[in-house]
C-alpha positions in Angstrom: 254.0 250.0 102.3 255.5 247.3 104.4 258.2 247.8 107.3 261.0 246.1 105.3 264.6 247.3 105.1 265.5 248.3 101.7 269.0 247.3 100.5 270.9 248.7 97.6 272.6 245.3 97.0 271.1 242.0 96.8 271.4 240.0 99.9 271.8 236.3 99.9 268.7 235.7 101.9 266.4 238.2 99.9 267.7 236.7 96.8 267.0 233.1 97.9 263.6 234.1 99.0 262.7 236.0 95.9 264.0 232.8 93.8 261.6 230.7 95.9 258.8 233.1 95.6 259.1 233.4 91.7 259.4 229.7 91.3 256.2 229.0 93.3 254.4 231.7 91.8 255.1 230.6 88.2 254.4 227.0 89.1 250.9 228.2 90.4 250.3 230.1 87.0 250.0 233.3 88.9 251.0 236.7 87.5 252.6 239.5 89.8 249.4 241.5 89.6 247.3 238.4 90.7 249.4 237.5 93.7 250.0 241.1 94.7 246.3 241.7 94.8 245.6 238.5 96.7 248.1 239.5 99.3 247.4 243.2 99.5 250.5 244.5 98.6 251.5 246.5 95.4 253.0 244.8 92.4 256.2 246.8 92.8 256.9 245.6 96.4 256.2 242.1 95.2 258.5 242.4 92.1 261.3 243.9 94.4 260.8 240.9 96.8 261.2 238.5 94.0 264.3 240.3 92.8 265.9 240.1 96.3 265.7 243.6 96.9 264.4 243.3 100.5 266.9 241.7 103.1 264.3 241.5 105.6 260.7 241.4 104.3 257.6 241.8 106.2 257.0 238.7 108.4 253.3 239.2 107.5 253.9 239.0 103.8 256.2 236.1 104.3 253.4 234.3 106.1 251.0 235.0 103.5 253.3 233.6 100.8 253.7 230.6 102.8 250.1 230.0 102.8 249.3 231.0 99.3 252.1 229.3 97.6 252.6 226.2 99.7 256.0 227.1 100.9 257.0 225.5 104.3 257.3 228.2 106.9 260.7 226.7 107.9 262.1 227.0 104.4 260.7 230.7 104.2 262.1 231.5 107.5 265.3 230.0 106.8 266.0 232.0 103.7 265.0 235.3 105.1 267.2 234.7 108.3 264.1 234.9 110.6 264.1 232.4 113.5 261.2 230.3 114.4 260.2 230.4 118.0 261.3 227.4 119.9 258.2 227.3 122.4 254.7 226.7 121.4 252.3 229.4 121.7 249.6 229.6 124.4 246.2 227.9 123.4 244.4 231.0 122.4 247.1 232.4 119.9 247.4 228.8 118.6 243.7 228.8 118.0 243.6 232.2 116.4 246.6 231.2 114.3 245.4 227.9 113.2 241.6 228.9 112.8 241.7 232.6 112.1 238.3 232.5 110.7 236.7 231.3 113.9 234.7 233.8 115.8 236.3 235.4 118.7 233.7 234.0 121.2 234.3 230.4 120.2 238.1 230.9 120.7 237.5 232.4 124.1 235.1 229.6 125.1 237.8 227.1 124.1 240.3 228.9 126.1 238.1 228.9 129.0 237.6 225.3 128.6 241.1 224.7 128.3 241.9 226.6 131.6 239.2 224.6 133.4 240.6 221.2 132.2 244.0 222.3 133.6 242.6 223.1 136.7 240.3 220.0 137.1 243.1 217.8 136.3 245.8 219.6 138.3 247.9 220.3 135.2 250.3 223.1 134.5 
């Protein structure tokens, strides 16, 4: 199961995220079973997430929900209380996040070219 803090009470952020997930899931015409299967989580975990039981849900699941349900990452992180990083990632992690389906050798080659261009043009 996910590394989430289980709270006996509903938290404001958990409830807000749950409301957002439920609304988007329903609008997409997905059942709890369908979405849970797509995300690789249990139906009960997703149900508790929608009910606001988790004050701090798994960031991995939040990111999957953002991608699947078309929720802005800023909105999702705002209602969970997570903060977004202020700095941009380095080129390699950016490529892996943006193009996770690209082969590792392609990403490494692009990272090498990026470093070469920085060196060639004396960029920091």
